[in-house]
C-alpha positions in Angstrom: 4.7 -21.8 -31.7 1.2 -20.3 -31.6 0.2 -16.6 -31.5 -0.8 -16.6 -27.9 2.6 -17.6 -26.4 4.4 -15.2 -28.8 2.2 -12.4 -27.7 2.8 -13.1 -24.0 6.6 -13.2 -24.5 6.5 -9.9 -26.5 4.3 -8.3 -23.8 6.8 -9.3 -21.1 9.7 -8.0 -23.1 8.0 -4.7 -23.8 7.0 -4.2 -20.2 10.6 -4.9 -19.0 9.2 -7.4 -16.5 10.8 -10.9 -16.4 8.3 -13.7 -16.3 9.9 -15.0 -13.1 9.0 -11.7 -11.4 5.3 -12.0 -11.9 3.4 -13.1 -8.9 1.7 -16.5 -8.7 -2.1 -16.0 -8.2 -4.1 -19.0 -7.0 -7.9 -18.7 -7.0 -9.3 -20.4 -3.9 -13.1 -19.7 -4.3 -15.7 -17.4 -5.7 -19.3 -17.0 -4.5 -22.1 -15.1 -6.0 -23.6 -12.6 -3.5 -27.4 -13.3 -3.8 -28.2 -10.3 -1.7 -26.3 -8.1 -4.1 -27.2 -9.2 -7.7 -24.3 -8.8 -10.1 -21.6 -8.9 -7.3 -19.4 -11.7 -6.2 -16.8 -12.5 -3.5 -13.4 -13.8 -4.6 -10.7 -15.3 -2.5 -7.1 -15.7 -3.9 -3.6 -16.2 -2.7 -0.7 -14.1 -4.2 2.8 -15.4 -4.0 5.9 -13.2 -4.8 9.1 -15.1 -5.6 12.2 -13.7 -3.9 12.7 -10.2 -5.4 9.3 -10.5 -7.2 6.9 -7.7 -7.7 3.6 -6.7 -9.4 3.0 -3.9 -11.9 0.9 -0.8 -11.0 -2.7 -1.9 -10.9 -6.1 -1.5 -9.4 -8.9 -3.9 -8.5 -12.1 -2.0 -9.0 -13.2 -3.9 -5.9 -13.1 -3.8 -2.1 -9.9 -5.9 -1.5 -8.9 -7.1 2.0 -5.4 -8.7 2.4 -3.7 -10.7 5.0 0.0 -11.5 4.9 0.7 -15.3 5.4 4.4 -15.6 4.8 7.4 -13.4 4.3 7.1 -9.6 4.0 5.6 -7.4 1.3 6.1 -3.7 0.6 2.8 -2.0 -0.3 1.9 1.5 -1.3 -1.3 3.0 -2.7 -1.2 6.1 -4.8 -1.1 9.1 -2.5 -0.3 6.9 0.6 2.8 5.9 2.6 4.9 2.9 1.6 4.6 0.2 4.3 6.3 -3.2 4.9 3.8 -5.8 6.1 4.7 -9.1 7.8 2.7 -12.3 8.7 -0.5 -11.5 10.5 -0.7 -7.9 9.2 -3.6 -6.7 7.0 -4.3 -4.2 4.3 -7.2 -2.8 2.4 -7.6 -1.4 -1.1 -10.8 0.4 -2.2 -12.4 0.4 -5.6 -10.7 3.7 -6.6 -7.3 2.9 -5.1 -4.3 2.4 -7.4 -1.7 0.0 -6.1 1.7 1.6 -7.1 4.0 -0.7 -5.0 3.5 -4.4 -4.5 6.7 -6.3 -4.0 8.5 -8.9 -1.9 10.9 -7.1 0.5 13.3 -10.1 0.4 15.6 -11.2 -2.4 16.0 -14.7 -0.8 12.6 -15.7 0.6 9.1 -15.9 -0.9 6.2 -13.8 0.3 2.5 -14.9 0.2 -0.7 -13.2 1.1 -4.4 -13.9 1.0 -6.8 -11.5 -0.7 -10.6 -11.4 -0.3 -12.4 -9.2 -2.8 -16.0 -8.0 -3.3 -16.4 -7.1 -7.0 -18.7 -7.0 -10.0 -19.4 -10.6 -11.1 -17.2 -11.6 -14.0 -15.0 -8.5 -13.8 -11.2 -9.1 -13.8 -9.6 -9.3 -10.3 -6.7 -7.0 -11.4 -6.7 -4.2 -14.0 -3.4 -2.5 -15.1 -3.2 1.2 -14.2 -0.8 4.1 -14.4 
């Protein structure tokens, strides 16, 4: 066993988050924004397994979301908790902290599309408190 897998397992155990709960993130495309040097657009899908959730985080980006499948419970710090279903949208600004991001179902998956405008090379997701 190498150091990297051991560190990942320890991190999951310390955070109390089962690996099966972590969302599946699939990058779809990224594109440099020539009119805005140092900025890029990124498109991803996020899939929550039944009962799955994400930890508290931020994006340091403009993030536009569109629910594709299932239903997700979302809440930004200081905002109301909402449940979104297919066809509904959400927005997270560069200063927003995403405090709730979970699948509302314990039996069906949930999937949404996210389009971000962010600094080139910056991580798409940053842990927050």
